[in-house]
C-alpha positions in Angstrom: -45.7 50.6 105.2 -42.7 48.5 104.2 -44.8 45.4 103.7 -47.2 47.2 101.4 -44.4 48.6 99.2 -42.9 45.1 98.9 -46.2 43.6 98.0 -46.8 46.2 95.3 -43.3 45.8 93.8 -43.6 41.9 93.8 -47.0 42.2 92.1 -45.6 44.5 89.5 -42.6 42.2 88.8 -44.9 39.2 88.4 -47.2 41.1 86.1 -44.2 42.3 84.0 -42.6 38.9 83.7 -46.0 37.3 82.8 -46.5 39.9 80.0 -43.0 39.4 78.6 -43.3 35.6 78.8 -46.6 35.4 77.0 -45.5 37.9 74.4 -42.2 36.1 73.7 -44.1 32.8 73.4 -46.5 34.2 70.8 -43.7 35.9 68.8 -41.6 32.8 68.8 -44.6 30.7 67.7 -45.2 33.1 64.7 -41.4 32.9 63.8 -41.5 29.1 63.8 -44.6 29.1 61.7 -43.0 31.4 59.2 -39.9 29.2 58.9 -42.1 26.1 58.5 -44.2 27.8 55.7 -40.9 28.8 53.9 -39.7 25.2 54.2 -43.0 23.9 52.9 -42.9 26.2 49.9 -39.3 25.0 49.1 -40.5 21.4 49.3 -43.6 21.9 47.2 -46.0 21.5 50.1 -49.1 23.7 50.2 -48.3 26.5 52.6 -52.0 26.9 53.5 -51.9 23.3 54.9 -48.9 24.3 57.1 -50.7 27.5 58.2 -53.8 25.5 59.1 -51.6 23.1 61.3 -51.0 26.1 63.6 -54.6 27.6 63.4 -57.3 27.3 66.0 -60.4 25.3 65.3 -62.6 28.3 64.5 -60.3 29.6 61.7 -62.7 30.0 58.8 -60.1 29.7 56.1 -58.8 26.4 57.5 -62.3 25.1 58.0 -63.0 25.7 54.3 -59.7 24.2 53.4 -60.4 21.0 55.3 -64.0 20.9 54.0 -62.7 21.1 50.4 -60.3 18.2 50.9 -57.3 20.4 50.5 -58.3 21.8 47.1 -59.1 25.3 48.4 -57.7 28.2 46.4 -57.9 31.7 47.9 -59.1 34.3 45.4 -57.6 37.8 45.7 -59.9 40.7 45.2 -58.8 43.1 42.5 
């Protein structure tokens, strides 16, 4: 009985630490990207290029940006 309880508690702790670690990693990644985009805007660098530096290879906006040679303008719907 004691071994089963210990095993369940250890598994719960490992699961909790894993979720917190992965969450903090992704939150920190977004914060750093935001700071880099702000720095790019202040330096006159295209913020979309900075965003695409963090994107995955299947991000449609960044694929279109790369295919256009960096001359891609997002049109907002009105």
